[in-house]
N, C-alpha and C positions, 0 to 999 in steps of 0.2 A: 389364614389371610395370604393373599396372595402378592408377593411384593414384585415391581415390574423394574428390572434397571434401568437409567437413563438412558435416552437412545443414542446418545454420543458417548463414545468410550474410547480407551487407550489413547487420551487425548496427548500428542505430542506438540509441544511447543517450542522454539527456537528465535532468539534475538542476537545479534551481535554487532557493536557500533563500528563503524566504517572510521570514525575520527574520535575525538574527545571525550563526546557525549553522544546518546543516541536518540535521535528524533524519529525512533519507531516505537510501537509498542505492540503487544500480542496479549489476546486472554482468551479462555475456554474455562466451559462447567459443561455439565449434563446436557444442556440443550442448547448452547450456542459456543460460536468460534468467532474470534475476528482478528483482523491486522491492522494496522494504522500506521502513516507513513507521511511524516510532517516534513512540509517544503521548508528546505532551509531559505532562511530569509535572503534578499539581496540587499539589505541593510545592515549597517553595522551595529546599530543600538537598540538591545533587546529591551522590552517594556516591562514584562511579567516574570521572567527568568533571568537570573544574572547572565547565562549564557546562550540562551534560546528560547523564542517565544514559540516556534516550533514543537519544542519538548514538553513546553507547558501545554499546549494544546492537545498535544496527545497523552500526556499523562492525566489530565482532569479529564479527558472523555474517556479513557482507558476506566478509569475510577468509575463514572456515569454507568458505562455500558457493563460494567462486573455486577454493578448493584440493579441494573432496570431490565437489562435483555431476559433474566429468567422470567420477567411479568409477561406469560404468553398471551395473555387476555390485552395488552398494550399494541398498536401498532408500531412498527419499526419507526416510520415517521415522526410519531407524537414522540417516543422516546428521543431521539436525536435531536429534534426540535425545541424540545426543552430542555435539554444540555447545555444546546448551544447557545440559548438565551440566557441562560446562568452565566457562562464564560462572555457575552456579551455584557451585560451587566457588570460583570467584574473588569473588564478590560479599560485600560485609563490611558490609552495611548490614541493616536490620530487614527481614525476608521481606515485609511488607505494602507496602515501599516499591518492591519489584522493577519495573524497567521492562518494557513490553510492546510490541510491533509486528506491523503487520500485514505479512503477506508473500503472495507469489504467484510461481510458480515455472512454466515450462516448461521440460521436459527430453527429451531423445532418448532412449529405451531401446529396445535392440532395434528392431524396427519400428512401434514407437509413439511419439507424443510424450505424455508423460505433463503432466497438469496440477495443481497443490496449491495451495490457497488458504486463508489465515486472516486475519480482521481484513478492514478495508475497503478491501484493494487489487482493483482491477478487471482481469480479461481478457478477451480477445478473439482468436479464431482462425478465419482467412479459410480456408474450405474451397475446394478447386480448382475445385468446381461455383460459385464466387462469394458463396455464403452464407455466414454468421458463425453462431459459437456463443461465448456470452457467459457470463460467470462474476460476478456479483456479492453482496457481503454483504447480509443482509437484518437480522438480528438488532440489530447494533450502530447500524447506520442508524437503524432504528425508534426505539432509545433516544436516539439524537443529536436525532431529529426532536421526541421530546417534549420534551426539554430546551430546545429552540429554541422550540417552542411556548409553554411556560411563559415565556421571555425576552421572549416577543412580547408575551403578555397581560400581563407585569410592566411593560412600557414604555408600553403603552397606559394602565395604570391609575395609571401614575405622570408620564404626559406626557413621558417620555423617550425618546431615541434606543434601538434595540436594543443598540447599543455599551454604553450608559450602564446596561444594564438587566443585561447580564451578570455583574456580582459578584453578585448577588441569585439567582443558581443554582447559586451552588458547592455547595452540600449536594446539590442534585438530580445533578450531575456527580459529585461523589464517591461518592453512593450508586449510580449506574451503574455507576463504576470497579470498585466492588465485585463486581460481579456478573460480572467477569472469570472465564473457565473455569470456569462453573457452569452445572449445567443449568438451562435457563430463563432463563439470561444470553447471554453471547456468547462465542465460542472464538476464540483470539489466541496468537501466539506469545510466551512469554516463558522465562526461564531455568527452570523447574520443568518444561517441556516439558508439562504436563496437554495443552495443548489440540491436539496434534500427531496426536493419534488421530481427531479431530473434525474434520478439515481435508476442504475440500471438493475431491474426487479425482475425476479423471476422466483415461480414455486414448483417445488419437484415432489410428487407423492413419496413419503417416507418409505412406503414399501420397496421402491424402487432404487434407495440409494445405498450404497454400498462403503464409500468414503468420502471423506471431503477435506480440500488441500486450498489454503489461502497463502499467498506471500506477497511481499512488497516489491518494487522494482528491482531492489538492491539484490534480493536472492535471485530473482528473474533473470540475472546478467548470466547466471549460469546459461541460458540458452543462447545469449548473445557469444559467449566463449565457447559454445560446442559441447559444454558438459551435459546438455540435454536437448532432445532434438525439438520440444516444445514446452508449452505449460503443462501440457498432460503426461508429457515422458518427465519431464520435472516432479509431478503427484507421483508418477510410478516410481521412480528412481528414490525420492524421500522415503515414500513407506516402505522400499526394499532394505535400503541403506542408513537411512537416517537423514538428518538434514545438516547436523554438524560436520560431516565427511564431505557433503558437497561443498559446504562454506569453506572447508579447510583447502578443497581443489579451487574453488574459486578466487581465494586468497592469494593462492600461489601464481594463478592467472593474472591476476591484478598487479601483484609485486612484480612478475616479469614485463608489464607492460606501464613502465611510469611516465612515459610519455601519452597514456591516453589513445594509441594507435591503432593496437590490434584490434581495439574494440572502443570506436568513437564513443565518450562519455564525458561529462561536466566534472568527474572527481575521479581520483584513484580507484578509491573506494568509498561506496555507500553502504550505509547501514543495511545489514542482511537479514531479514525476519519471516518467519514462516510458522505456519500452525496445521496440524495433520490430525483427524480423527478416524474413527470405524464410528459406522452406524450400525446399530444394534435392533 
């Protein structure tokens, strides 16, 4: 009898909370790899979790993905749609307060490797010829950029730090959040499942794949701080030296920038999560 090893091997997963609790999640197995990045609520009162509905969403979604992603006969869209429908049934708060999360998934299906992405989690695939394919979100990143530009202008007008100006852009952040899963806005995962059909999708022949890398935007800040040139370079550096040392260097950069001005951002530290594997 011939035994075949799983196509995804040497799986490495990393996550580090940026604050008191972690709103990211990561998982992987012999045929799948994923990261989830919960969107921190702009409202104070959580509904389903004592501290964070975003943490509830990513925790329950991760459990669902761990259980069902190995079912290669089922389309990814069906797996996610069923999982979100279950969470929508459990939700006891107002519809407007539903949490959301970015998600990026690699899955082996047949003789291909599927990529699925919603929100601002980044993905990189190294091909057997040494080149990289990368996927990143643009619409939500553009909205965040606009909000940060407004905060920078406000800081300059008031003569204060960017960190001190952030309370003044809450109306803009709420307006942007209201564009979730709407045409002209941005597409993301939430219990309604509306965004699922708008995901970034691609399938690459398994024979052309060498390694896979996924990360949340918290770990992708390595690019913003100059610790990596781009997502492909972050993939390369994570494979060569590990994700924890990268996060250590990132934490040092963030710690030296308490006013958020070396790299404009919404919080001093975000949850940082990544997943990496070789493809056999």
